[in-house]
Biotite code that builds the C-alpha atoms (Angstrom):
import biotite.structure as struc

atoms = struc.array([
    struc.Atom([114.380, 109.329, 135.992], chain_id="A", res_id=1, res_name="THR", atom_name="CA", element="C"),
    struc.Atom([113.524, 110.521, 132.486], chain_id="A", res_id=2, res_name="GLU", atom_name="CA", element="C"),
    struc.Atom([110.840, 108.736, 130.481], chain_id="A", res_id=3, res_name="ALA", atom_name="CA", element="C"),
    struc.Atom([112.022, 106.558, 127.575], chain_id="A", res_id=4, res_name="PRO", atom_name="CA", element="C"),
    struc.Atom([112.263, 108.509, 124.320], chain_id="A", res_id=5, res_name="ARG", atom_name="CA", element="C"),
    struc.Atom([111.013, 105.602, 122.190], chain_id="A", res_id=6, res_name="PHE", atom_name="CA", element="C"),
    struc.Atom([108.042, 103.224, 122.388], chain_id="A", res_id=7, res_name="ALA", atom_name="CA", element="C"),
    struc.Atom([107.485, 99.619, 121.317], chain_id="A", res_id=8, res_name="VAL", atom_name="CA", element="C"),
    struc.Atom([106.725, 99.512, 117.589], chain_id="A", res_id=9, res_name="GLY", atom_name="CA", element="C"),
    struc.Atom([108.483, 102.788, 116.807], chain_id="A", res_id=10, res_name="GLN", atom_name="CA", element="C"),
    struc.Atom([110.907, 102.907, 113.879], chain_id="A", res_id=11, res_name="LEU", atom_name="CA", element="C"),
    struc.Atom([114.392, 104.149, 114.710], chain_id="A", res_id=12, res_name="VAL", atom_name="CA", element="C"),
    struc.Atom([117.644, 104.698, 112.850], chain_id="A", res_id=13, res_name="ARG", atom_name="CA", element="C"),
    struc.Atom([121.016, 103.995, 114.403], chain_id="A", res_id=14, res_name="THR", atom_name="CA", element="C"),
    struc.Atom([123.884, 106.480, 114.437], chain_id="A", res_id=15, res_name="ALA", atom_name="CA", element="C"),
    struc.Atom([125.982, 106.279, 111.278], chain_id="A", res_id=16, res_name="ALA", atom_name="CA", element="C"),
    struc.Atom([129.198, 107.709, 112.674], chain_id="A", res_id=17, res_name="THR", atom_name="CA", element="C"),
    struc.Atom([132.189, 105.625, 113.587], chain_id="A", res_id=18, res_name="SER", atom_name="CA", element="C"),
    struc.Atom([133.516, 106.000, 117.102], chain_id="A", res_id=19, res_name="VAL", atom_name="CA", element="C"),
    struc.Atom([136.901, 105.486, 118.648], chain_id="A", res_id=20, res_name="SER", atom_name="CA", element="C"),
    struc.Atom([137.097, 103.368, 121.755], chain_id="A", res_id=21, res_name="GLY", atom_name="CA", element="C"),
    struc.Atom([134.400, 101.301, 123.392], chain_id="A", res_id=22, res_name="HIS", atom_name="CA", element="C"),
    struc.Atom([130.876, 101.095, 121.928], chain_id="A", res_id=23, res_name="THR", atom_name="CA", element="C"),
    struc.Atom([128.032, 98.590, 121.992], chain_id="A", res_id=24, res_name="ARG", atom_name="CA", element="C"),
    struc.Atom([126.786, 99.637, 118.542], chain_id="A", res_id=25, res_name="LEU", atom_name="CA", element="C"),
    struc.Atom([128.101, 97.090, 116.016], chain_id="A", res_id=26, res_name="PRO", atom_name="CA", element="C"),
    struc.Atom([129.506, 98.581, 112.819], chain_id="A", res_id=27, res_name="SER", atom_name="CA", element="C"),
    struc.Atom([127.194, 96.434, 110.654], chain_id="A", res_id=28, res_name="TYR", atom_name="CA", element="C"),
    struc.Atom([124.169, 98.086, 112.290], chain_id="A", res_id=29, res_name="ALA", atom_name="CA", element="C"),
    struc.Atom([125.286, 101.729, 111.917], chain_id="A", res_id=30, res_name="ARG", atom_name="CA", element="C"),
    struc.Atom([122.999, 103.918, 109.849], chain_id="A", res_id=31, res_name="GLY", atom_name="CA", element="C"),
    struc.Atom([120.333, 101.190, 109.687], chain_id="A", res_id=32, res_name="ARG", atom_name="CA", element="C"),
    struc.Atom([116.609, 101.256, 110.427], chain_id="A", res_id=33, res_name="THR", atom_name="CA", element="C"),
    struc.Atom([114.889, 98.917, 112.863], chain_id="A", res_id=34, res_name="GLY", atom_name="CA", element="C"),
    struc.Atom([111.898, 98.803, 115.184], chain_id="A", res_id=35, res_name="SER", atom_name="CA", element="C"),
    struc.Atom([111.708, 98.874, 118.965], chain_id="A", res_id=36, res_name="ILE", atom_name="CA", element="C"),
    struc.Atom([110.426, 95.530, 120.263], chain_id="A", res_id=37, res_name="VAL", atom_name="CA", element="C"),
    struc.Atom([111.089, 95.891, 123.995], chain_id="A", res_id=38, res_name="ARG", atom_name="CA", element="C"),
    struc.Atom([112.163, 98.475, 126.569], chain_id="A", res_id=39, res_name="LEU", atom_name="CA", element="C"),
    struc.Atom([114.942, 97.082, 128.748], chain_id="A", res_id=40, res_name="GLN", atom_name="CA", element="C"),
    struc.Atom([114.989, 99.748, 131.500], chain_id="A", res_id=41, res_name="GLY", atom_name="CA", element="C"),
    struc.Atom([117.863, 102.014, 132.507], chain_id="A", res_id=42, res_name="GLY", atom_name="CA", element="C"),
    struc.Atom([121.473, 100.768, 132.546], chain_id="A", res_id=43, res_name="TRP", atom_name="CA", element="C"),
    struc.Atom([124.964, 102.145, 132.974], chain_id="A", res_id=44, res_name="VAL", atom_name="CA", element="C"),
    struc.Atom([126.051, 103.579, 129.612], chain_id="A", res_id=45, res_name="TYR", atom_name="CA", element="C"),
    struc.Atom([129.201, 101.540, 128.880], chain_id="A", res_id=46, res_name="PRO", atom_name="CA", element="C"),
    struc.Atom([130.572, 103.941, 126.256], chain_id="A", res_id=47, res_name="ASP", atom_name="CA", element="C"),
    struc.Atom([130.960, 106.580, 128.975], chain_id="A", res_id=48, res_name="SER", atom_name="CA", element="C"),
    struc.Atom([131.817, 104.331, 131.899], chain_id="A", res_id=49, res_name="ASN", atom_name="CA", element="C"),
    struc.Atom([134.587, 102.452, 130.056], chain_id="A", res_id=50, res_name="ALA", atom_name="CA", element="C"),
    struc.Atom([136.410, 105.751, 129.500], chain_id="A", res_id=51, res_name="HIS", atom_name="CA", element="C"),
    struc.Atom([136.140, 106.988, 133.089], chain_id="A", res_id=52, res_name="GLY", atom_name="CA", element="C"),
    struc.Atom([133.436, 109.579, 132.321], chain_id="A", res_id=53, res_name="ARG", atom_name="CA", element="C"),
    struc.Atom([130.895, 108.208, 134.796], chain_id="A", res_id=54, res_name="GLY", atom_name="CA", element="C"),
    struc.Atom([127.997, 105.812, 134.599], chain_id="A", res_id=55, res_name="GLU", atom_name="CA", element="C"),
    struc.Atom([125.543, 108.138, 132.768], chain_id="A", res_id=56, res_name="ARG", atom_name="CA", element="C"),
    struc.Atom([122.579, 105.699, 132.877], chain_id="A", res_id=57, res_name="PRO", atom_name="CA", element="C"),
    struc.Atom([120.472, 105.511, 129.711], chain_id="A", res_id=58, res_name="GLU", atom_name="CA", element="C"),
    struc.Atom([117.435, 103.642, 128.515], chain_id="A", res_id=59, res_name="HIS", atom_name="CA", element="C"),
    struc.Atom([118.230, 100.404, 126.700], chain_id="A", res_id=60, res_name="LEU", atom_name="CA", element="C"),
    struc.Atom([116.022, 99.032, 123.904], chain_id="A", res_id=61, res_name="TYR", atom_name="CA", element="C"),
    struc.Atom([115.763, 95.750, 122.071], chain_id="A", res_id=62, res_name="CYS", atom_name="CA", element="C"),
    struc.Atom([115.696, 96.715, 118.381], chain_id="A", res_id=63, res_name="VAL", atom_name="CA", element="C"),
    struc.Atom([114.754, 94.332, 115.559], chain_id="A", res_id=64, res_name="ARG", atom_name="CA", element="C"),
    struc.Atom([116.509, 94.659, 112.210], chain_id="A", res_id=65, res_name="PHE", atom_name="CA", element="C"),
    struc.Atom([115.435, 92.748, 109.125], chain_id="A", res_id=66, res_name="GLU", atom_name="CA", element="C"),
    struc.Atom([118.272, 90.843, 107.489], chain_id="A", res_id=67, res_name="GLY", atom_name="CA", element="C"),
    struc.Atom([117.967, 92.665, 104.180], chain_id="A", res_id=68, res_name="ASP", atom_name="CA", element="C"),
    struc.Atom([118.291, 95.996, 106.014], chain_id="A", res_id=69, res_name="GLU", atom_name="CA", element="C"),
    struc.Atom([121.655, 94.877, 107.386], chain_id="A", res_id=70, res_name="LEU", atom_name="CA", element="C"),
    struc.Atom([123.043, 92.772, 104.524], chain_id="A", res_id=71, res_name="TRP", atom_name="CA", element="C"),
    struc.Atom([120.963, 93.621, 101.461], chain_id="A", res_id=72, res_name="GLY", atom_name="CA", element="C"),
    struc.Atom([119.990, 91.013, 98.906], chain_id="A", res_id=73, res_name="ALA", atom_name="CA", element="C"),
    struc.Atom([122.572, 88.575, 100.286], chain_id="A", res_id=74, res_name="GLU", atom_name="CA", element="C"),
    struc.Atom([120.596, 88.104, 103.515], chain_id="A", res_id=75, res_name="ALA", atom_name="CA", element="C"),
    struc.Atom([118.779, 84.832, 104.095], chain_id="A", res_id=76, res_name="GLU", atom_name="CA", element="C"),
    struc.Atom([115.040, 85.227, 103.459], chain_id="A", res_id=77, res_name="PRO", atom_name="CA", element="C"),
    struc.Atom([113.115, 85.898, 106.681], chain_id="A", res_id=78, res_name="GLY", atom_name="CA", element="C"),
    struc.Atom([116.267, 86.529, 108.718], chain_id="A", res_id=79, res_name="GLN", atom_name="CA", element="C"),
    struc.Atom([116.231, 89.159, 111.479], chain_id="A", res_id=80, res_name="CYS", atom_name="CA", element="C"),
    struc.Atom([118.605, 90.302, 114.207], chain_id="A", res_id=81, res_name="VAL", atom_name="CA", element="C"),
    struc.Atom([117.726, 91.709, 117.634], chain_id="A", res_id=82, res_name="HIS", atom_name="CA", element="C"),
    struc.Atom([120.229, 94.082, 119.256], chain_id="A", res_id=83, res_name="LEU", atom_name="CA", element="C"),
    struc.Atom([120.117, 95.727, 122.676], chain_id="A", res_id=84, res_name="ASP", atom_name="CA", element="C"),
    struc.Atom([120.957, 99.364, 121.958], chain_id="A", res_id=85, res_name="LEU", atom_name="CA", element="C"),
    struc.Atom([121.256, 102.464, 124.107], chain_id="A", res_id=86, res_name="PHE", atom_name="CA", element="C"),
    struc.Atom([119.071, 105.504, 123.568], chain_id="A", res_id=87, res_name="GLU", atom_name="CA", element="C"),
    struc.Atom([121.927, 107.760, 122.418], chain_id="A", res_id=88, res_name="SER", atom_name="CA", element="C"),
    struc.Atom([122.578, 105.424, 119.459], chain_id="A", res_id=89, res_name="TYR", atom_name="CA", element="C"),
    struc.Atom([119.042, 105.967, 118.124], chain_id="A", res_id=90, res_name="LEU", atom_name="CA", element="C"),
    struc.Atom([117.035, 108.658, 116.365], chain_id="A", res_id=91, res_name="THR", atom_name="CA", element="C"),
    struc.Atom([113.354, 108.498, 115.419], chain_id="A", res_id=92, res_name="PRO", atom_name="CA", element="C"),
    struc.Atom([112.390, 107.745, 111.822], chain_id="A", res_id=93, res_name="VAL", atom_name="CA", element="C"),
    struc.Atom([109.899, 110.343, 110.682], chain_id="A", res_id=94, res_name="THR", atom_name="CA", element="C"),
    struc.Atom([107.459, 109.857, 107.814], chain_id="A", res_id=95, res_name="SER", atom_name="CA", element="C"),
])
């Protein structure tokens, strides 16, 4: 029932910590900056549900990452990756 924390176009940074057990945040995207391209609504938070801690619904966002943000100079020019990420994985990037 809470409003989404992030808006389309907003820059966000993913959590940089490693986690034990189930997560939908790929290791290659941890600690990286991307932009929100779409709000996906509220969904069961799998990190909690997979460990028997309840569904804990969260907002889900489609986040775009530029290839060089993920892989540095070795990325193909113009490459980008879109990931569906839960709100608790993200923090706002402030100027």
